[in-house]
N, C-alpha and C positions, 0 to 999 in steps of 0.2 A: 503495499499500499502506500501509496508517495502522497506526501502532504498537499494540504490545498490541490489539491483535484476536484476541478469545477465539477466535471461530470458525477462523481462522487459524490460532492457534496449538494447537488443541486439538484438531481435527481438518482445517483445511484445506477441499479443496472435497470431501470423501468423504463417501458418504450415514453415518448411524450406524450402520446396516446392516455396513456395512466393517469396523467392528471385529467384529464375529462372526466372519467372513474371515481378517482376523490371528489369532484366538482358533486358527482352525481351520490355519492355516498351521505358527504358534506352537508346537502339539501334532503338526503332522507334522514338523517343525525335529529335537525332543525327542526323540522315539521313534525319527531317524535317527540321532542322536548318542547314544542310549541302545544301542542293536541293533548298533552300530557297536562300541562297550564289550564288551557282551556277546560278539560275535564274537570279537574279538581275544581274548576269554581272561585278562583282565586285570580284576583283581579289587578294586583302589585306584588313585587318580591319583597316589601316590608309589612303584607299580610302576611308573609310565610312564618308558619311555629316551627321551631327545631326539630320536629316531627318531620316536616314536611320539606327542611333544608336536607334533612340525610338523604331523602329520596330523591329529591334533585340533583345532589352531590352524585348518589347511584348512577343518576341518568345518565351524569355529564362523563362518567366515569364509561360508560357503554357506548356514548355519542362519539368520544373521542378515539375509542377503540376501531370503532365501523367507519370513519372520517378515514384516518391514516394508515393502515395495517388491511393491505390487499388479500389475507389470508382469513380474513374475519367476515364469514359469509352473512348475509342482511335476514336474513330470516332466522336464528336465533335468537339476531340481536332484536329484530322485533316482538317476539316470545317473553323476551327479556320487559320489553318496555311493556308489551300489554299484562304479566305476570304483575309486574310492580303495579300497575293502576288498579289493579283487581286488588290487590294488597291494599294500596292505601282506600280506596273504596271501604272495603270491609274493617277496616281498621276506625274511619270515621263513623262510621253506621255505627261499630261498638262502643264508640267516644258516647253518642247519642243515649245509648241505651244504660251507659255506666259514667256517673261524674266522678266517681275514684280514678275510673281508668283516664278519663279526660284529663283531669290535675295533673295525674303520673306523666302522661305524651305529655301533654301541651304546656304543664305548669299553671299556677294560678297569680296573680299581680301579688308582689310585696310590698310591703310599706317602708319605704326607708326614710320618711320624716312624717313626722308630726307632731303638732300643733308647735312647731317652728323648731325641732330639737332635731338630730339624727336619732336614726336607730339604728343603734350600732352594731348590736343582734344580726340585723339585716346587711347590715353592710360588709360585716365579715364572712355572711352565709354567700351572700355574691360576689363577694371576692371583685367589689367594684370601691373605687376611690373615692374620698370625699372631693377631691378634685375633676373626677367627671361629672357627679352631680351640680359641682358649684358652675360648670360649665353650661348643662342642660339648664340652669334655672337662669342663668347671664341671658341665654339667649330666648329668654320668653319673658325680659324684660324685667327679673327680680333683682333688687340688691340686694335685699337681709333676709335671713331665715323665716322673722319674725314676721313677715308678708303671707309665708304658707303656712295653711292649715293643714294640710297633707300632700306627703309624694309617693306615689309608686310608680314602681319597675313592674312595667306591663308583662305578660309572656312573649310578646316579640321583639322585648330589649327599650323600649322607646320607655321615657318618664314620662306622667302627668301629676301636674302638678295643679291643688285645689286653694284660693288665694282666701283669705278673711278680710270681711269686709273691711272699708277703711276707719269704722270708728270700732274695728276691731284688734287693731294693729297693735303687735307687741314689739317690746324690742326684739334684733335678734342679728344675729352673726354675719357681717359683710359677705358677700358672694364673690368679692373681688381676690383675685390670685394674691398668693404671698407677698410677691413683690411691691405690690399697690394697697397695703392695708399693715398697718403697724398692730404688732405684738410682742407683749411685753411678758417675762414672767414676777419684775417687778411693776409694780401700778405706779404712772410718771407723774399722776392726779388721782384723787379723789373720786371714783367717778363709775357709772357701770360698765362692766367688761363683757364680752363671751368667752366662755370655754373655744377652742378654736377647731376641739376635739369635738363635741358634740351640740357646743351649740350652749348650754345652756350660760342663762343671766346670770350674774351676780355681782353686788358693789362692792368693791373694794378702796379701802381707803389708801392715801399716797405711800409712796414708797413702802406698799406690803405686798407680800408672797401670798397666793394662796392657792390650795385643790379644789378642784372643781368636787364639790359632791356627788356627783351624779357618774363621771368616769376617772377621779381620781390625775385627770389632768393637770399641768400647770403652767399653759401659757394660755395670757388671753387676748382678746382683742376689743379695742372701744365697741360697743353695743351699737348700733343704727335706729334709727322707731321713724322711719320715712316712708310716704306711701309709696305706692307699688307704680312703675312706668308704664303708660298705658299710650 
């Protein structure tokens, strides 16, 4: 074998007419995946659950094989697609009959913010950092946690936020990144501060340290109490 052999690199031992077969195979794979998505009843990729994503990845693997490998016949791949579609339909039917099975396969929404505070156990279980939540909240016009009554991670990974009315706002932790909010272990002045780990608000005297009674963290940031931007 000689390096940089253009014949080998571009098409190897296949004739140029094989490229037409590759195009036909790719079209077959595309139509099969497209028809599966149409048959599943989903309108967009953001609506796919974890279960459906696994099915799509399996379909993608089969589609890739039939597109590129000349020794992979079309009919067995078509049977793979039809089998997956049948299994998908049967699983969805079973999920409609059993809420426990539906929760196990699709998951359930998980509370990550409650009454302006992080639900730390949920964050640990989901392996989601507070920085990811802060980013999501900033993108939805939130300035601090005290504006958020409830935050849920949906089964598709999106985050839904429910807000307090303007007259119910409470002091909360700023959602700005660390470099844009001041954080202290020793309070520079007597004021209301929020724990940067869980969002708990507490009044701390000047030049004093304090451990958060909710999570034992000892880093604080000045609490904010402003309306939500609209």
